[in-house]
C-alpha positions as a LaTeX table, in Angstrom:
\begin{tabular}{lrrr}
\hline
Residue & $x$ (\AA) & $y$ (\AA) & $z$ (\AA) \\
\hline
Met1 & $-92.58$ & 68.62 & $-182.70$ \\
Gly2 & $-90.43$ & 70.85 & $-180.60$ \\
Leu3 & $-88.31$ & 71.97 & $-183.55$ \\
Thr4 & $-91.39$ & 72.59 & $-185.63$ \\
Lys5 & $-92.99$ & 74.69 & $-182.98$ \\
Lys6 & $-89.79$ & 76.71 & $-182.43$ \\
Ala7 & $-89.38$ & 77.12 & $-186.15$ \\
Ser8 & $-93.03$ & 78.49 & $-186.45$ \\
Ser9 & $-92.44$ & 80.82 & $-183.60$ \\
Thr10 & $-89.26$ & 82.20 & $-185.12$ \\
Leu11 & $-91.00$ & 82.53 & $-188.58$ \\
Val12 & $-93.85$ & 84.55 & $-186.98$ \\
Gly13 & $-91.37$ & 86.71 & $-185.13$ \\
Tyr14 & $-89.35$ & 87.44 & $-188.32$ \\
Ile15 & $-92.57$ & 88.31 & $-190.18$ \\
Gly16 & $-93.69$ & 90.58 & $-187.31$ \\
Leu17 & $-90.25$ & 92.22 & $-187.19$ \\
Ala18 & $-90.27$ & 92.84 & $-190.89$ \\
Leu19 & $-93.80$ & 94.22 & $-190.89$ \\
Gly20 & $-92.85$ & 96.60 & $-188.14$ \\
Ile21 & $-89.83$ & 97.83 & $-189.84$ \\
Ala22 & $-91.72$ & 98.40 & $-193.06$ \\
Leu23 & $-94.27$ & 100.38 & $-191.17$ \\
Val24 & $-91.53$ & 102.54 & $-189.58$ \\
Val25 & $-89.91$ & 103.29 & $-192.87$ \\
Phe26 & $-93.26$ & 104.25 & $-194.30$ \\
Gln27 & $-94.06$ & 106.66 & $-191.47$ \\
Phe28 & $-90.59$ & 108.27 & $-191.35$ \\
Arg29 & $-90.04$ & 108.85 & $-195.05$ \\
Gln30 & $-91.39$ & 112.45 & $-194.88$ \\
Ile31 & $-89.69$ & 113.37 & $-191.65$ \\
Asp32 & $-86.94$ & 116.01 & $-191.49$ \\
Phe33 & $-84.58$ & 114.39 & $-188.92$ \\
Ala34 & $-82.60$ & 117.51 & $-188.41$ \\
Gly35 & $-85.74$ & 119.36 & $-187.44$ \\
Val36 & $-86.81$ & 116.43 & $-185.24$ \\
Ile37 & $-83.55$ & 116.41 & $-183.46$ \\
Gly38 & $-83.79$ & 120.18 & $-183.02$ \\
Arg39 & $-87.17$ & 119.90 & $-181.43$ \\
Ile40 & $-85.93$ & 117.16 & $-179.01$ \\
Ser41 & $-82.85$ & 119.20 & $-178.09$ \\
Ser42 & $-85.00$ & 122.21 & $-177.16$ \\
Ile43 & $-86.47$ & 120.17 & $-174.20$ \\
Gly44 & $-83.13$ & 119.93 & $-172.39$ \\
Phe45 & $-82.95$ & 118.29 & $-168.98$ \\
Ser46 & $-86.66$ & 118.33 & $-168.55$ \\
Ser47 & $-86.73$ & 115.22 & $-170.81$ \\
Ala48 & $-85.83$ & 113.19 & $-167.55$ \\
Phe49 & $-89.57$ & 113.53 & $-166.58$ \\
Ile50 & $-90.44$ & 111.30 & $-169.45$ \\
Leu51 & $-88.90$ & 108.30 & $-167.67$ \\
Leu52 & $-91.10$ & 108.73 & $-164.51$ \\
Pro53 & $-94.42$ & 107.33 & $-165.69$ \\
Phe54 & $-92.83$ & 104.04 & $-166.87$ \\
Leu55 & $-91.15$ & 103.66 & $-163.48$ \\
Met56 & $-94.36$ & 104.40 & $-161.69$ \\
Leu57 & $-96.24$ & 101.77 & $-163.87$ \\
His58 & $-93.76$ & 99.14 & $-162.74$ \\
Leu59 & $-93.99$ & 100.14 & $-159.12$ \\
Leu60 & $-97.81$ & 100.13 & $-159.20$ \\
Glu61 & $-97.92$ & 96.75 & $-160.98$ \\
Thr62 & $-95.42$ & 95.21 & $-158.46$ \\
Phe63 & $-97.52$ & 96.60 & $-155.52$ \\
Ala64 & $-100.59$ & 95.09 & $-157.02$ \\
Trp65 & $-98.89$ & 91.79 & $-157.79$ \\
Ile66 & $-97.95$ & 91.25 & $-154.20$ \\
Arg67 & $-101.52$ & 91.36 & $-153.34$ \\
Val68 & $-102.65$ & 88.65 & $-155.63$ \\
Phe69 & $-100.46$ & 85.86 & $-154.28$ \\
Pro70 & $-102.42$ & 83.19 & $-152.39$ \\
Pro71 & $-103.03$ & 83.95 & $-148.66$ \\
Ser72 & $-100.58$ & 81.20 & $-147.75$ \\
Ile73 & $-97.70$ & 83.31 & $-149.06$ \\
Thr74 & $-96.51$ & 86.15 & $-146.84$ \\
Ala75 & $-93.55$ & 88.52 & $-146.39$ \\
Ile76 & $-92.80$ & 88.84 & $-150.13$ \\
Ser77 & $-89.77$ & 91.10 & $-150.93$ \\
Phe78 & $-90.98$ & 94.05 & $-152.87$ \\
Ser79 & $-87.52$ & 94.76 & $-154.21$ \\
Lys80 & $-87.00$ & 91.20 & $-155.46$ \\
Leu81 & $-90.55$ & 91.07 & $-157.05$ \\
Leu82 & $-89.77$ & 94.44 & $-158.64$ \\
Arg83 & $-86.70$ & 92.97 & $-160.17$ \\
Ile84 & $-88.67$ & 89.97 & $-161.64$ \\
Gln85 & $-91.22$ & 92.48 & $-162.98$ \\
Phe86 & $-88.56$ & 94.38 & $-164.87$ \\
Ile87 & $-86.92$ & 91.22 & $-166.25$ \\
Thr88 & $-90.17$ & 89.51 & $-167.45$ \\
Glu89 & $-91.79$ & 92.66 & $-168.72$ \\
Thr90 & $-88.61$ & 93.43 & $-170.81$ \\
Ile91 & $-88.72$ & 89.85 & $-172.30$ \\
Ser92 & $-92.44$ & 90.07 & $-173.04$ \\
Met93 & $-92.18$ & 93.37 & $-174.73$ \\
Thr94 & $-89.01$ & 93.01 & $-176.82$ \\
Leu95 & $-89.07$ & 89.44 & $-178.02$ \\
Pro96 & $-91.45$ & 88.31 & $-180.88$ \\
Ala97 & $-94.55$ & 86.93 & $-179.13$ \\
Gly98 & $-92.68$ & 87.53 & $-175.92$ \\
Met99 & $-95.65$ & 87.09 & $-173.58$ \\
Ala100 & $-95.46$ & 83.46 & $-174.30$ \\
Val101 & $-91.93$ & 83.58 & $-172.80$ \\
Gly102 & $-92.10$ & 86.28 & $-170.18$ \\
Glu103 & $-95.27$ & 85.21 & $-168.34$ \\
Pro104 & $-94.27$ & 81.59 & $-167.71$ \\
Leu105 & $-90.91$ & 82.84 & $-166.50$ \\
Arg106 & $-92.52$ & 84.75 & $-163.65$ \\
Pro107 & $-93.32$ & 81.86 & $-161.41$ \\
Phe108 & $-89.99$ & 80.32 & $-162.07$ \\
Leu109 & $-88.18$ & 83.47 & $-161.06$ \\
Cys110 & $-90.42$ & 83.84 & $-158.03$ \\
His111 & $-89.35$ & 80.35 & $-156.97$ \\
Arg112 & $-85.76$ & 81.04 & $-157.74$ \\
Phe113 & $-85.33$ & 84.46 & $-156.05$ \\
Ile114 & $-87.94$ & 84.39 & $-153.33$ \\
Gly115 & $-88.48$ & 80.82 & $-152.66$ \\
Ile116 & $-92.21$ & 80.79 & $-153.51$ \\
Pro117 & $-93.51$ & 77.35 & $-154.50$ \\
Leu118 & $-94.25$ & 77.06 & $-158.26$ \\
Pro119 & $-97.99$ & 76.28 & $-157.80$ \\
Ala120 & $-98.45$ & 79.53 & $-155.75$ \\
Gly121 & $-96.34$ & 81.43 & $-158.29$ \\
Val122 & $-98.37$ & 80.10 & $-161.21$ \\
Ala123 & $-101.67$ & 80.95 & $-159.34$ \\
Ser124 & $-100.47$ & 84.52 & $-158.67$ \\
Val125 & $-99.44$ & 85.04 & $-162.41$ \\
Ala126 & $-102.77$ & 83.70 & $-163.66$ \\
Val127 & $-104.82$ & 85.98 & $-161.31$ \\
Arg128 & $-102.46$ & 88.91 & $-162.09$ \\
Lys129 & $-102.83$ & 88.47 & $-165.90$ \\
Leu130 & $-106.65$ & 88.30 & $-165.63$ \\
Met131 & $-106.87$ & 91.28 & $-163.34$ \\
Leu132 & $-104.63$ & 93.27 & $-165.78$ \\
Gly133 & $-107.12$ & 92.30 & $-168.61$ \\
Val134 & $-110.21$ & 93.46 & $-166.57$ \\
Ala135 & $-108.36$ & 96.70 & $-165.77$ \\
Gln136 & $-107.40$ & 97.25 & $-169.44$ \\
Gly137 & $-111.09$ & 96.74 & $-170.32$ \\
Leu138 & $-112.18$ & 99.47 & $-167.93$ \\
Tyr139 & $-109.32$ & 101.70 & $-168.93$ \\
Thr140 & $-110.32$ & 101.38 & $-172.50$ \\
Ile141 & $-113.98$ & 102.16 & $-171.75$ \\
Ile142 & $-112.95$ & 105.33 & $-169.70$ \\
Gly143 & $-110.56$ & 106.57 & $-172.41$ \\
Ala144 & $-113.13$ & 105.96 & $-175.20$ \\
Met145 & $-115.91$ & 107.74 & $-173.39$ \\
Ala146 & $-113.67$ & 110.63 & $-172.34$ \\
Gly147 & $-112.48$ & 111.26 & $-175.95$ \\
Phe148 & $-115.47$ & 109.96 & $-177.87$ \\
Ser149 & $-115.81$ & 112.92 & $-180.17$ \\
Leu150 & $-112.15$ & 112.68 & $-181.03$ \\
Leu151 & $-112.33$ & 108.97 & $-181.85$ \\
Gln152 & $-115.31$ & 109.69 & $-184.07$ \\
Ala153 & $-113.38$ & 112.35 & $-185.91$ \\
Val154 & $-110.34$ & 110.00 & $-186.44$ \\
Ser155 & $-112.88$ & 107.52 & $-187.94$ \\
Ile156 & $-113.39$ & 109.59 & $-191.06$ \\
Pro157 & $-110.26$ & 108.76 & $-193.01$ \\
Ile158 & $-110.33$ & 105.11 & $-191.99$ \\
Phe159 & $-114.03$ & 104.03 & $-192.04$ \\
Pro160 & $-116.99$ & 105.05 & $-194.16$ \\
Phe161 & $-118.74$ & 106.28 & $-191.02$ \\
Ala162 & $-117.80$ & 107.80 & $-187.69$ \\
Val163 & $-117.71$ & 104.61 & $-185.72$ \\
Leu164 & $-114.22$ & 104.46 & $-183.91$ \\
Gly165 & $-115.71$ & 105.70 & $-180.72$ \\
Tyr166 & $-118.35$ & 102.91 & $-180.66$ \\
Ile167 & $-115.71$ & 100.36 & $-181.75$ \\
Met168 & $-113.44$ & 101.35 & $-178.74$ \\
Val169 & $-116.28$ & 101.27 & $-176.17$ \\
Gly170 & $-117.38$ & 97.80 & $-177.49$ \\
Ala171 & $-113.81$ & 96.51 & $-177.58$ \\
Gly172 & $-113.25$ & 97.68 & $-174.00$ \\
Thr173 & $-116.49$ & 96.21 & $-172.80$ \\
Met174 & $-115.72$ & 92.84 & $-174.52$ \\
Val175 & $-112.30$ & 92.69 & $-173.04$ \\
Phe176 & $-113.60$ & 93.57 & $-169.60$ \\
Leu177 & $-116.31$ & 91.03 & $-169.68$ \\
Ile178 & $-114.16$ & 88.12 & $-171.16$ \\
Phe179 & $-111.39$ & 88.58 & $-168.49$ \\
Leu180 & $-113.93$ & 89.07 & $-165.67$ \\
Phe181 & $-115.59$ & 85.87 & $-166.54$ \\
Ser182 & $-112.37$ & 84.05 & $-166.90$ \\
Leu183 & $-111.30$ & 85.24 & $-163.54$ \\
Phe184 & $-114.49$ & 84.00 & $-161.93$ \\
Leu185 & $-113.87$ & 80.62 & $-163.62$ \\
Leu186 & $-110.31$ & 80.59 & $-162.33$ \\
Leu187 & $-111.17$ & 81.32 & $-158.69$ \\
Asn188 & $-114.31$ & 79.13 & $-158.47$ \\
Gly189 & $-113.56$ & 75.92 & $-160.16$ \\
Asn190 & $-110.83$ & 73.36 & $-161.07$ \\
Ala191 & $-109.27$ & 75.55 & $-163.76$ \\
Ala192 & $-105.80$ & 74.05 & $-163.78$ \\
Gln193 & $-107.14$ & 70.60 & $-163.61$ \\
Asn194 & $-109.52$ & 71.29 & $-166.59$ \\
Val195 & $-106.48$ & 72.68 & $-168.61$ \\
His196 & $-104.55$ & 69.58 & $-167.83$ \\
Arg197 & $-107.44$ & 67.43 & $-168.89$ \\
Phe198 & $-107.78$ & 69.44 & $-172.17$ \\
Leu199 & $-103.99$ & 69.16 & $-172.88$ \\
Met200 & $-104.06$ & 65.52 & $-172.47$ \\
Leu201 & $-106.17$ & 65.36 & $-175.63$ \\
Val202 & $-103.07$ & 66.30 & $-177.61$ \\
Pro203 & $-102.12$ & 63.15 & $-179.63$ \\
Phe204 & $-98.33$ & 63.19 & $-178.84$ \\
Lys205 & $-96.87$ & 60.66 & $-176.53$ \\
Lys206 & $-94.02$ & 62.88 & $-175.24$ \\
Val207 & $-96.42$ & 65.73 & $-174.45$ \\
Lys208 & $-98.72$ & 63.29 & $-172.51$ \\
Thr209 & $-95.68$ & 61.85 & $-170.67$ \\
Trp210 & $-94.64$ & 65.28 & $-169.63$ \\
Leu211 & $-98.24$ & 66.32 & $-168.58$ \\
Leu212 & $-98.61$ & 63.15 & $-166.53$ \\
Ala213 & $-95.44$ & 63.85 & $-164.74$ \\
Lys214 & $-96.65$ & 67.42 & $-164.00$ \\
Glu215 & $-100.17$ & 66.47 & $-163.02$ \\
Ala216 & $-99.52$ & 66.93 & $-159.28$ \\
Gly217 & $-98.31$ & 70.50 & $-160.02$ \\
Phe218 & $-101.76$ & 71.27 & $-161.75$ \\
Leu219 & $-103.60$ & 69.92 & $-158.76$ \\
Asp220 & $-101.50$ & 71.97 & $-156.42$ \\
Thr221 & $-102.18$ & 75.16 & $-158.48$ \\
Asp222 & $-105.94$ & 74.49 & $-158.13$ \\
Glu223 & $-105.58$ & 74.22 & $-154.39$ \\
Glu224 & $-103.82$ & 77.52 & $-154.25$ \\
Leu225 & $-106.56$ & 79.18 & $-156.40$ \\
Lys226 & $-109.16$ & 77.71 & $-154.15$ \\
Ser227 & $-107.58$ & 79.50 & $-151.14$ \\
Phe228 & $-108.73$ & 82.84 & $-152.61$ \\
Asp229 & $-111.78$ & 82.70 & $-150.31$ \\
Ala230 & $-114.58$ & 85.48 & $-150.13$ \\
Pro231 & $-112.70$ & 87.83 & $-147.74$ \\
Phe232 & $-109.49$ & 87.61 & $-149.66$ \\
Ala233 & $-111.27$ & 88.03 & $-152.95$ \\
Gly234 & $-112.59$ & 91.33 & $-151.72$ \\
Arg235 & $-109.05$ & 92.70 & $-151.84$ \\
Leu236 & $-109.07$ & 92.21 & $-155.62$ \\
Leu237 & $-111.32$ & 95.42 & $-155.99$ \\
Phe238 & $-108.39$ & 97.46 & $-154.43$ \\
Val239 & $-106.01$ & 95.55 & $-156.77$ \\
Leu240 & $-108.23$ & 96.46 & $-159.76$ \\
Leu241 & $-108.06$ & 100.20 & $-158.90$ \\
Ile242 & $-104.22$ & 99.85 & $-158.77$ \\
Tyr243 & $-104.08$ & 98.31 & $-162.01$ \\
Ile244 & $-106.36$ & 100.85 & $-163.66$ \\
Leu245 & $-103.99$ & 103.59 & $-162.28$ \\
Ala246 & $-101.13$ & 101.72 & $-163.75$ \\
Trp247 & $-102.71$ & 101.84 & $-167.14$ \\
Phe248 & $-103.10$ & 105.57 & $-166.78$ \\
Met249 & $-99.39$ & 105.92 & $-166.64$ \\
Leu250 & $-99.17$ & 105.23 & $-170.36$ \\
Ala251 & $-101.39$ & 108.21 & $-171.17$ \\
Leu252 & $-99.63$ & 110.41 & $-168.55$ \\
Glu253 & $-96.27$ & 109.69 & $-170.33$ \\
Ser254 & $-97.65$ & 110.74 & $-173.79$ \\
Tyr255 & $-99.17$ & 113.89 & $-172.09$ \\
Ile256 & $-95.83$ & 114.81 & $-170.53$ \\
Ile257 & $-93.96$ & 114.34 & $-173.87$ \\
Leu258 & $-96.46$ & 116.50 & $-175.73$ \\
Arg259 & $-96.46$ & 119.32 & $-173.13$ \\
Leu260 & $-92.62$ & 119.32 & $-173.23$ \\
Leu261 & $-92.71$ & 119.61 & $-177.00$ \\
Gly262 & $-95.24$ & 122.49 & $-176.61$ \\
Val263 & $-98.07$ & 120.72 & $-178.19$ \\
Glu264 & $-101.44$ & 121.78 & $-176.73$ \\
Leu265 & $-103.62$ & 118.76 & $-176.14$ \\
Ser266 & $-105.98$ & 118.03 & $-173.19$ \\
Phe267 & $-105.19$ & 115.03 & $-170.95$ \\
Leu268 & $-108.61$ & 113.53 & $-172.16$ \\
Gln269 & $-107.59$ & 113.82 & $-175.79$ \\
Val270 & $-104.32$ & 112.11 & $-175.02$ \\
Leu271 & $-106.15$ & 109.49 & $-172.94$ \\
Ala272 & $-108.44$ & 108.57 & $-175.86$ \\
Met273 & $-105.55$ & 108.40 & $-178.10$ \\
Asp274 & $-103.43$ & 106.21 & $-175.86$ \\
Thr275 & $-106.14$ & 103.78 & $-175.01$ \\
Thr276 & $-106.73$ & 103.14 & $-178.78$ \\
Ile277 & $-103.03$ & 102.70 & $-179.45$ \\
Thr278 & $-102.70$ & 100.29 & $-176.49$ \\
Met279 & $-105.54$ & 98.19 & $-177.92$ \\
Leu280 & $-104.01$ & 98.38 & $-181.39$ \\
Arg281 & $-100.65$ & 97.09 & $-179.93$ \\
Ala282 & $-102.35$ & 94.21 & $-178.18$ \\
Leu283 & $-103.96$ & 93.27 & $-181.49$ \\
Phe284 & $-100.57$ & 92.97 & $-183.11$ \\
Phe285 & $-98.92$ & 91.25 & $-180.31$ \\
Phe286 & $-96.55$ & 89.30 & $-182.55$ \\
Ile287 & $-94.78$ & 92.57 & $-183.50$ \\
Pro288 & $-92.18$ & 93.39 & $-180.73$ \\
Ser289 & $-93.20$ & 96.52 & $-178.83$ \\
Gly290 & $-95.83$ & 97.27 & $-181.54$ \\
Leu291 & $-93.03$ & 98.53 & $-183.80$ \\
Gly292 & $-94.58$ & 100.58 & $-186.59$ \\
Val293 & $-98.16$ & 99.96 & $-185.47$ \\
Gln294 & $-97.84$ & 102.47 & $-182.61$ \\
Glu295 & $-96.29$ & 105.05 & $-185.01$ \\
Leu296 & $-99.00$ & 104.63 & $-187.53$ \\
Gly297 & $-101.69$ & 105.07 & $-184.93$ \\
Tyr298 & $-100.28$ & 108.24 & $-183.48$ \\
Arg299 & $-99.84$ & 109.65 & $-187.04$ \\
Leu300 & $-103.65$ & 109.15 & $-187.72$ \\
Phe301 & $-104.48$ & 110.79 & $-184.47$ \\
Phe302 & $-102.15$ & 113.75 & $-185.10$ \\
Gln303 & $-103.74$ & 114.24 & $-188.65$ \\
Ala304 & $-107.28$ & 114.07 & $-187.26$ \\
Leu305 & $-106.32$ & 116.72 & $-184.68$ \\
Gly306 & $-104.95$ & 119.01 & $-187.50$ \\
Met307 & $-101.44$ & 118.61 & $-186.33$ \\
His308 & $-99.48$ & 118.32 & $-189.62$ \\
Asn309 & $-96.03$ & 119.39 & $-188.22$ \\
Phe310 & $-93.96$ & 116.36 & $-188.94$ \\
Ala311 & $-91.26$ & 117.63 & $-186.55$ \\
Asp312 & $-93.54$ & 117.42 & $-183.67$ \\
Tyr313 & $-94.87$ & 113.94 & $-184.70$ \\
Gly314 & $-91.37$ & 112.74 & $-185.23$ \\
Ala315 & $-90.01$ & 114.16 & $-182.00$ \\
Phe316 & $-92.91$ & 112.55 & $-180.08$ \\
Val317 & $-92.56$ & 109.05 & $-181.41$ \\
Leu318 & $-88.77$ & 109.10 & $-181.24$ \\
Leu319 & $-88.90$ & 110.13 & $-177.59$ \\
Arg320 & $-91.32$ & 107.39 & $-176.83$ \\
Arg321 & $-89.10$ & 104.82 & $-178.49$ \\
Phe322 & $-85.93$ & 106.21 & $-176.89$ \\
Lys323 & $-87.64$ & 105.90 & $-173.50$ \\
Glu324 & $-88.40$ & 102.29 & $-174.17$ \\
Leu325 & $-84.87$ & 101.63 & $-175.38$ \\
Leu326 & $-83.42$ & 103.05 & $-172.09$ \\
Trp327 & $-85.96$ & 101.03 & $-169.92$ \\
Tyr328 & $-85.58$ & 97.92 & $-171.84$ \\
Ser329 & $-81.72$ & 98.22 & $-171.73$ \\
Phe330 & $-82.08$ & 98.63 & $-168.01$ \\
Gly331 & $-84.28$ & 95.53 & $-167.83$ \\
Tyr332 & $-81.83$ & 93.33 & $-169.74$ \\
Gly333 & $-79.04$ & 94.82 & $-167.39$ \\
Val334 & $-81.02$ & 93.76 & $-164.43$ \\
Met335 & $-81.56$ & 90.30 & $-166.13$ \\
Phe336 & $-78.02$ & 89.45 & $-166.76$ \\
Phe337 & $-76.71$ & 90.91 & $-163.47$ \\
Ser338 & $-79.29$ & 88.70 & $-161.75$ \\
Gly339 & $-77.94$ & 85.63 & $-163.50$ \\
Val340 & $-81.03$ & 85.14 & $-165.71$ \\
His341 & $-80.46$ & 84.25 & $-169.33$ \\
Leu342 & $-82.61$ & 83.92 & $-172.37$ \\
His343 & $-82.13$ & 80.16 & $-172.32$ \\
Asp344 & $-83.94$ & 80.08 & $-168.98$ \\
Ala345 & $-86.90$ & 81.66 & $-170.56$ \\
Glu346 & $-86.76$ & 79.34 & $-173.48$ \\
Gly347 & $-86.59$ & 76.34 & $-170.97$ \\
Val348 & $-89.65$ & 77.57 & $-169.17$ \\
Lys349 & $-91.51$ & 78.07 & $-172.43$ \\
Asn350 & $-90.73$ & 74.55 & $-173.56$ \\
Gly351 & $-91.62$ & 73.00 & $-170.17$ \\
Glu352 & $-87.98$ & 72.03 & $-169.40$ \\
Leu353 & $-87.71$ & 73.80 & $-166.04$ \\
\hline
\end{tabular}
């Protein structure tokens, strides 16, 4: 069963990567790379500002993550948690279906680097993930409403009617409600125990043996989740604001790049564009870093805005990808210098650690 599951995951990863590469080739076939390099070179040292929003995003997410650990966990090292944030986010965003590897790795590394018990780490990661989902839903609604007219204009080449604005508001609302409801269930019931009971229905003896051995851990995780009493849960509103601000760093990054390239777009227009691209990337989660999907989305927006200069478009998407290359290279550097290896991530994914 393990080999079959791994083979399926690998196949999906290769398919996603192939699709991403095909989309990139399709988008870049009309681009004059000499002109694009010229546009990028004209920015000079100011291009260093492009790296700042991504750094701020990680700082904000780490600051918020500290505040969603169970009340029993105190004195968490910010620098160590930031290191875990860089490592796991790099894995999540660069491996095919990397979320399935990066997220389970978080509590393992919290235990390894900070000494946080695994049940408490699992509880924090679960609350963190749901809070991020709630924040993304609100971020999408804000972006869709702020740039509603732009989204409607972009609809024309894609749909028979101007509906993209309504789709994005609806998608944001749905994401918000689903994650908010899931968060309430997580904090007000026996969520981990129910998951364990559901998994026990799997008709494989080895899986059941492993689940029985880990049952105490599921129960301990429930106990940690129950410790989020009413006064502590009130802090989650503050955490939600931080996560929304973190999501805004994505739009700020695009705005900075466009301004450096001399492209005149308002921040609200950029916000609407980026909330849509972010949702699109989430939909194609099996493609590493939304390769090709992101580029296609930006091209449609550029065309809808009457921006047919392929040098500007090419410079914009290449700068975004180069920024990711730098930060993810840094993430893998932090990972290997910390003594973390990909087989650690695979071990967590397969329940071996």
